N, C-alpha and C positions, 0 to 999 in steps of 0.2 A: 309546472316543473319545480322540483325542489331546489333549494339554494345550492349552487354549484361550489365546488372547491373543498370537499371534505378532506381534511388532512389525512384521515385513515385510508383514503382512496389514492394516495400518492403511490407512484411506482417508479422504480429506478431500473433501467434496462441498459445492458452493455453488449457490444459486439466488437471483437478484435479485428482491426483493419489489416488487410494484406499490403496496402500501399498508403504511404503518407499522402494526405490531401484528398483521399477518396473515401467518403463516408460509406458505411455499410449498415444494413438493417440490424437491429439488435437480435441476439440469439438467446439471451438468458436474463431473467429478472433476479435482482438481489434485494435482500431485506435491509437496505441502508436506512439510517436516519440522517437527516440533514437535507439541505437544499443547495442548488447551484447558485453561483454569484456571477451575474452577467453585467459587465460594465462596458458600454460602447464608447467610453472616453470622449463624450461630448465636451468640447472646450471652447470657451469664449475667446474670440480673437483679441490680441492686444491692439492698442491704438486709442486715439482720442476721437470720439464721435459726437462731441457737443452735448452730452447728456450725462447726468449723474446716475442714470439708469441704463441697463443694457439696451443696446440698439441693434447691433449687428448680430446676425444669426450665428449660433455656435457651429463648429465644424467637427466632423468625425475624426477620431484617431484610431490607432491600432487597439483593438479591444483587449480587455483583460477578462478572461473567462476561467472560472475555477469552481470547485465544489469541495467542501469539507464534509466528509461522510464518515459515519461510524457503523460498525457491525458489533452488535451486542446481543447474543454471543457470537463468537467466531467459529465457523465450522470448517471441516477439512476441504470441502469442495470450493467454498468461497475464498479460502486462503489463496487459491491458484491465481486469481486476478490481482492480488496484492503483490505477489512475487513477480508475476509477469509484468504488471504495470510499472513496477519500480526497476527491476533488473533488465527486463527485455530479453533479447537474445533469440526470440522466435522459437522458444523451447516447445518441442512436440512431445506429447505424452506417448508412452509405449505400453502395450498390454490392453487387455479387455477381459472381464469388466473392471478389474483393478487396473488403474492407470498410474504409471510412475513418471514423474518429471524431476529433472535435476537442473538446478541453477548453480553455475560456477562462474560468476562474472569475471571478465577479463580485466586485469589491473590497468591496462592502457586505455580503457573506455571504448574499445572498438566494437562492443556489442551494439547491434541495432536496437533502437527503442521498439517496444511493442506499443502501438498506438491504438486507441479505442474510440469508438463512437458511443455516445452516452445520450439516452433519452430520458426526459423527466417530465412528469405532469400528474394530473389527478383526473377526476371524473369529467372535467371540461375537456373532452377528448374528440370533439367533432362528430360523435355518433348521435343518432336519434334527434337531430336538429339542434344539438348543443354546439356552442362555439368551441374552437380548438385552441387551447392555451398551452400546448406542449412545446417543449424546447428540445433541440438536438445540438449537442456539442460534439466536436470531432477532433481527431488527432490528440486524444487525451493520454497523458502519462501521469504517474505519481511523482510528485516532488518530495513527499515525505510520507512516512507511515509510522505508527506506533502499535505494537502488539503488547498488551498488558495482561498480567495474571492477577488473580485475587490475592489479597493479603492473608486471608484465613479461609479454611474450608476446602482448599484444593479444587475449587470450582472451575468454571469455564473461562477461557481466554476472551478478551475483547480487542477491538482494533479501532484505530482512527487513521484516516487517510486523507491527504490533500492532493486533489487533482488539479492539473493545469491543462487547458485546452487551447487549441489553435484557432478554432472557429466556432461560430454560433449561428444557429438557424432557429426561426420562430414560426410555428405553424400558422400564427395569426398575422404574419407580416406580408405586406404587399411586395416589398423590395428584397426581403431576405428569408424567403420561405425555403424549407428543406426540399431536396430533390426527390424524396420518397414520402409516402404517407406515414405520419407518426401519430400515435405509437404504432410501431411496425409489427409488434406481437402482442398477444393478449395474456401472456404468461404472468404468473405470480411466483414469488420465491418458493423454494422447496419448503414443504410443510413439516417434514420430519427428517432434517439433516443430521449428520453425525457431528456432534460438537467436539471441540478440542478442550480436554480437561487437564488442569494442572496435575491432578492425581495420577495421570498416566505418563508423567514425565520423569525422566532420569537425567541427572546432570553429571558430566564427567569433566575433570580438570587435570591437565597434564603439563609437565615441564618441558617436554621435548616434542617437536612436531611429528616425529615418527610414531609417537605413542598416542596421538590424539584419539579420544574416545575410549581410552583404556581404563582410567582410574575414576571410579564413581565416588562422588561425594555423598556420604550418608548422614542424615540427620543434621544437615548444615544449611541447606538453601530453603528459605521460606517462599520466595517468589522472585520473578524477574520482570523487567520491562525492556523490550527490544525496540530500538528506533533506527530508522534510516532516513537520511536527508540527502538531497542532491540539488545542484544548482545549474539546471539547463538554461540555455538562452535561445531566443528565437532567431532563426536565420531568414533573412529577406534578401532576394536577388532582384535586380532590375531586369525583369523578364517580360515586361508589358502585360502582366497578368491582370491588371486593374482590380486587384483584390487586396484587402487588408490582411489576408491570411499569411502566416509564415510558410516558407517552403520546406522547412525542416527544423528539428531541434539539434542543438549542439550540446554534448554532454560535458558538464563542468565537474567541479569537485564533488565527490561522493563520500559520505560518512556513514558508518554503521557503529552504533554503540549499544551497550547493554548495562543496565543497572542490576546487580545481583544483591539481593537482600539476604544476608547471612545471619544465622545464629552464631553465638560465640562458642566455637569449638576449637580443638587443636588444629583443625584444617584451616580455620579462618582468622584466628588471632594468635599472637605470640610468635616466637622464633620459628622459621620454616613454614609460615602460614601464608595465606593470600594477603593478609595485611602486611606481612613482612615484605612480600614482593612489591606492594604499593609504596612502602616507606624506604625502599633501597636507594642508595646514591645513584646507581645506574638503573635505567628502566629494565624490568624483568619481564620477558615475554611469557604469556600463559596461553594455553591451548584448550579451548572450551568446546564441548559438544552438549547439546540439549536434545534429547530424543523422546518423542511421544509415541506411544503405541496404544491404540484404542482396543477396547474389548469387542468392538463391532468389526465384523469382517467385510472387507471390500470384495473378496472372493473366497473360495474355499481355502482355509488356512492362511489367508493373506489379510492381516488387519489393516484398517486405516492407520496411517502413521505419518509423522513429520519429524525430520531430523535436520538440525542446522549446526554447523561447526564454524569456528572463527578463531584465528590467532588474535590475541588482544594484548593490550598494555593498559594497566590501571592508571587512571588520571586523578580521581578524587575518592575520598572516603567521607561518608556522612553518617553521623550517629542517629539512631532512631530506636523505636521500640515497637513490639507487637505484644499486646496484652501487658503482662507484668515483667517482661524480659527485654533487655537491651538487644538491639540489632546493629549490624554494621552493613552499610551500603557501599559497595565498591563499584565504581563506574569504569568500565573498560571500553576502549576504542579498538575496533578491528584495524588490522594493518595487512599489507601484502607481504606474505612470506614466500620468497621466490625459490628457495632451494629444495624444500621437501614437499610442501603442500601446493605451491604455485597458485594460490588463490587468496583473496582477502576474506571471502565468505563462501560457504557451501551450503546448499539446501536441497534435501531430497524429500519429495512429497508423494505419498501414495493415497489416492482417493478413487472416486468413480466418475469424475468429470471428463466426458469425452472431448476430444479436440474440437469437434464441431460445435460444442456448447461454450467455448471460451470466447 
């Protein structure tokens, strides 16, 4: 038998759960890079035991389970799980074969989380007499994500995402084995996905919410970095469950921000510019739309596409350069605009990922 544990044989499998606390078999493989972090929180007891060395056995605590995963490059179908895992809301796609999904998160945090079961392992998978070293994490949500674009060349987007899970099972465990056979599917990631290119993006900036998506910035934006963070907390109830697993997540503060890397133009520096809005005595709201449209069709005359819009206020300006020219980085934070838009963030994604594959 060859040496087990080839890193190139690692696989990452996800399936969206319908109920918190109920794991599901995976339905799709993703080309993530990264590994999960499993911490069972073994802790030494306090107290004097008559020895300078540990004597008493450690005890278990509430586990901390996460995974820092990246997608490089980021494609249209894989983007779905980022938006779902962060914003939740149980969004169901419409249409076939082109599928449209819209996320418009509620400002009061009332959207349900979309929770995921995640399987990870390599060729030590229990087949052909091999031991099974696969993990299953459940009730997973995204606590943060970053979607970045290249500085030059208008190439593909990339992403980084931080997962938090409520529970952990190990196929090699006597006490904590999963309730299903894992890995639950033999799938590998899409081998010819439709990538998201910066070259296919248009950027619009407006002064009034009713005009959002109307005024395109030309020869002004080099790149952007979109970030989302949230602060969920684990909810435990005294239900006699005899489990370390949380019974739910509570949604805390959510933040969306974007770094816009501008060239120096009349739109970006000087009086009446984006930099003017940043430097004002009173915060000046701006209304941003970024729209991607691929050359590849999801259906006849329906291209793969992604659009996101956000009301924002600039917080910081940073000086930089690309090649031999200076750049201006303005960082804006999304806010809830209640009167016209009634959202803090809006995203519309068109791809070919069926609901059954999420």
